[in-house]
N, C-alpha and C positions, 0 to 999 in steps of 0.2 A: 585587848588583854594586856595588862601590865606585865613587866618583866618577871616579877615574883610569881604571879599567877601562871605565867607560861612555864616557868621552871617546875612548879608543882604539877601542872598538867603533864609535862614531859616525864617527870619522875613517876607519876601514876601510870602513864602509858607503858613505860619501861617495866614497872613492877607487874603490870598485867601480862605483858609479854613473857616475863620471866616465870610468872605463875603458869602460863600455858605450856612453856617449855618443861617446867617441872612436872606438870600433869602428864605430858607425853613421855617423860622419863619413867613415871610410875607405870604407864601402860607398856612401855618397852620392857620393863622389868617383869611385868605380868606375862608378856608373850614369851620372854626367855624362860620363865619358870614353867610355862606350859610346854615348851619344847623339851626342857629337861624332864618334865613329868612323862612325856611320851617316850623319850629315850630310855629313861630308867625303868619305867613300868612296862613297856611293850617291846622295845627294840632289843635291849640287853637280854632279857629272858629268851627272846626269839633267836638270837644268834650265838648265845653262849650256853655252855652246858652247866647251867646253874638252876637251883630251885627258884621258881618264879615268884612265890609269894613275898619274899623280902623286898624284891625290886619293885613289885607292884605296889607294896605299901610305901616304899620310898617315893615312887611316882605319884601316888595319891597325896603324899605330904607336899610335894612340889606344886601339885594342882591347888591345894589349900593355900599355899603361899601366893600363888597367882591370884586367887580370889581376894586375899588380904590386900595385895597390891592394887587390884582394880577398885575395890570398895574404898580402901584407904586413900588412894589417889583422888577419887571423885570427891570424897568428903573433904579432903585437904583443899582441893581446888575451890570448892564452894565456900569453905571457911575463909580462905584468903580473900576471895572476891567480896564477901560480906564485910570483912574487916576493912578492906580498901574503901568500900562505900561509906563506912562509918568513921574513917580516918584513924583506924586502930591497927595494931599489929596482931597477927595470929600465929603464935608459936606452935610448933608440933608438941602435942601433949606427951608427958612422960609415959603414960600408959600405952600410947600408940607406938612410941619408940621401943618400949620394953617388949611389946608383943612381937614386933618385927625382929628384934634381936633374939628373942627366945626361939621363935619358930625357925629363923635362919640358922642359928647355932645348932639347934637340934637336928636339922636336916644336914648340916655340914658334918656333924659327928656321925650321923647314920650313914652318910655317903662314905666317909673314911672307913667306918667299920666294915661296910660291905666290900669296899675295894681291897682292903688289906686282910680281911678274914676269909673271904671267898677265894 
């Protein structure tokens, strides 16, 4: 293998490893969202003297965010792998980024409202 080919192979290997690490970050984010969903939806209403439905709704929202992370992370992983095989770049789509931003911002605002209004 010539020096240039070796450099390309090494760069591809590093990119694949980075893609794996990124996929694991998506899964960690999903697990964190699930933990927050359980905390907000079940634990808080169980230990605090509050009406449970707003916290259950917030918990459901965080569970939806977890599903978005799981599905989005898997799709992103596959997209990057396919692009690597074809020698292309696979950017995160603006729709995917917007969906994450909208859902996360909505949940942050809802959390702030429940924390400061209740």
